[in-house]
N, C-alpha and C positions, 0 to 999 in steps of 0.2 A: 309640648301637650299640657292642657289644663285637667286637673283634679279637682272638683269641687271648686272650680272656678280659681284655682290657683296655679299659676305656671310652673311647670317641671321642666327642667332642660333635660333633654334625653340625650346626653354626651357620654362618649366613652371616657375611660380614667385619663387617657393621654390627652383628650380634647379638652377636659376640665383643666388638667395643670397647664396646657398650653395658654388657656383663657387667664389663668392665675398669673402667670409669666407676664402676659401681656398688660393685665392690670398693674403689676408692679413696675413696669417700664413708663407707665403713662402719668401726665401731672393732673389727674383727675379723682374724685372720689367714686370708689367702686364697693357696694356692700354685697356680700356673698351669705347665703343662707343655707343650712344643711336640713332638707325638708324631710319630716318623718309624719307618720299618721297623725300624731298628736298635735302638730303645728296645724295641719290642714284643719281638723275638728276646731281648734282655738280659734282659727281664723272664720269660721263661720258664723260666730257669735261677737268677734271682735272687728269692726270695719276699719278701725286704724291699722291693726295688725296685718289684716287681709290686703290693704291697700300697700302697706310697706313691703311685703312679700312679692306683689305683683310689680313693684318698681325696684326690686333689686337686679343688680347686674347679672346675678347668676344664682340659680336656684338648684342644689346639688339633691340629688335623691338620697335618702339616708332610712334605711329600714326594708325590711322584707314585704311589708305592707305595701309599699309605693311599686314595687314590682309587680305582684299580684293584681293591683288597681290597674295597671297598664295592660295586664293580660284580660281583665275583664272588658278593655276596648280594643283587643284586637291588637296591641303594640306590645313590643318586647324592650323592656328597659336595660340599656346597653351596660349599665355598671351600676351598683349600689356603694355609695363612697362614704364610709362611717366618717363622723366627726371628726373623732381623734385622729384617724389617719390622714384626713385633710389637713388639720390642724399640724400635725408633724411635718407634714410635705411642705405648707407654707414657712414654718420656721427653717426647714432646711434651705429653701429659696432666699430666706431672710438671712441666714447664716452665710451662704454662698456670696451673697450681695453685699455684707455688712451693713445690712439696714437696721433701722431704730423701731423697736417694738413697745407699745404701751398697752399694758396689762390693767383692764378695769376688772376689779374682782369683788365679788358680792361676799359681803362682811358675814352672812351667815352661811357659806359654803364649808365644804368639808375640809378644803384646804385652803391655808392662809396665804395672803401675797407673799410673804417672806419664804414659806415652804415652796411656792410655785417658782417665785424667781430664782431661788437657789438651786433647785433642779435643771430648770430650762438654761440657766446661764452656764452650767456645767455641761450640758448637751450641746448648747450652741454657743460657743466661746466668743463667736465673731459678731454676735447680735449685743446691740445696746438696749438692755432693757430698762424700763421705768414702769411706773403705775400708780395706783390706788386702792384703796381698799374703799368700798362705798356702800353705806347703808341704804335700805331699801326704800327709806323715804326720800332720799335724794336721786333716784334713778332718774326720774323725769326733769329734774332740773340742773344736774351735774353738766359743765361744759369742760372739754378738754382746750385750754387755751395755748398750751404749748404748740409749736408748729415743727418740732424736729421729728416727729415719729412719722414713718411710712405705712406702718401696719398698726391698726387697733384690734385687739381680741378682748371679747367679755363674756363672761361665764354666768351672767344672771340668770340663764334659763328663758325659755320663751314663755310669753311675747316681749317680757321685758328688755332682753338684750337686744331684739332686733328695734325696739323703739328707741332705747337709749343711742344704738349705734346710728340710725337714722338721723338723730338731732346732733349730731356729730361732724356733720358734713363740712369737709375744710380741704381745700386744695392742697394741702401739703400732706394729709392722709389718702394714700393711693388705695389701701385695702383695709375694709372692716367686715369682722365676722364674728358672729356669735358661736362659742365653743362649747355652751352646756355643761356637762360633767367632764368634758375630756382633760382637764388639768387634774382632775382626781384620778385618772387614769394613770397619767404621767408622774404624779406624785406618790403613786402605790395605794391611795386611801380606797381606790376601787381597782378589783383585778378585772383585766379584759377575759372575755369567754376564750375558752380553749378554741383553737382554730376549726375544729369540726363543727363547734355550735355558730361560728362566725360564717363558715360556708353554708349552711344549712338554715341560716337566717334566724337563729335561736337565742342571740343576743339579748332579745328581751327576758326570756326565761332566766338566763344567768343572773340579769341584773335584778330580777324579782327575788332570787334566791338570796342576795346579798342585801337588799333593801325592802323586805316585804311590806312595811308600813308605808313607805313612801310611795313604792311604785304599784301597788296592788290597783288602785282606783285608775292609774294612769294607763297601766296595761289592758286592764279590762275595757276601757274604752278604744285603745287601739286595735284589740283582738277581737271585740265583739262589736262595738259602735262603729268604728270605720268602715268593716266590709258590710255592713248593712246600708250605710250610706252610700258607699260606692255601687253596690248592686241596683239601686234604685235611682243612681244618678245619670243626667243625660247630657251634663255638661263637659264633655271631654271633646277636645278639638286639638288639632296640630298646631 
């Protein structure tokens, strides 16, 4: 189904994981995006970002707003899959299959490459982790030349991480995904919302409480602007 002309794959949790497993078995480059309302709004003013999202192999719904948008058009979203949860599922699969993972880390992020790789190496001991810390000025020109890695994870935030990943297409990399702030949850720099908040779709409120200055504008757009856009949108289709 499309929302604001962006394709969203309406799949169950099990179907999503089956697709991820399939991607890891193929000798092709597959890009995955976890779509929230902020992605859809950003894509309305960024043609390159919009084209990348629509060319992704899998677009997973992340955020309660996507579920409400589906209802607006008489559809039921099968599942919301938080980015941090999908990241952990991918890492668990990589750990089981003993795959190599490249971490492209934002130099201005809350968690450093050293902190992230240390935590992940302890949690997933069968994975060979490597990576690099990258300054924002090099997001568009950086190229991964080493072909050992099967999975590429990037935490630049949208739309920079999706653009970065799309430029790394390499037959040796099987799965590439932007993880946003997921690493900060895994390192403990940010705390996950309590289960009740997650179930009620109030993770945004929890994050606002932790990062008020950073989150206020973004959440206003997701909570106020996005519903307005969806209400008056006519571009939904299967």
